[in-house]
C-alpha positions, 0 to 999 in steps of 0.5 A, a space after each residue: 091342962 091335964 086330960 087323961 082318957 082311959 078306955 079300960 079294956 076287959 081283963 087289963 087291970 081297969 078296975 084296979 086302976 079305977 079304984 086304986 090308981 086314978 083317985 090318988 092321981 086326981 087328988 094329987 093333981 087336984 083334978 076331976 075324976 070321971 066328970 059326970 057326962 055319960 049319965 046324961 046320954 040317952 042310951 036308947 039312941 045309941 046303935 054302936 058307940 056311946 059317943 056316936 051322937 056327941 058333938 064338941 065333947 072336949 068342950 063339955 069337960 073341965 080343962 083338967 080331968 081323968 075319964 075312965 070308962 069301959 063303954 068307950 071300947 065298944 057298945 056291949 063289948 062287941 068285938 065285931 064293932 071295934 073298928 067303928 067304935 074307935 072312929 068315935 
């Protein structure tokens, strides 16, 4: 089982890794890259974090995946919400 979660902080080479590194790793290991889960989330119900209304998230992804998503850091990149965001 290979599960890689990349939060992707700003100005830390996230875009480079998303475009150049992670696709190569996913292809080599034959695993899913960015399983389509977050597009199904109703953003109107989010106050603090993209995962705040999510239950059993680990059951919704394949056994082998790489997920790279900047929204996992905090909603709108608000540094005042980092502490709460990391709880999710």
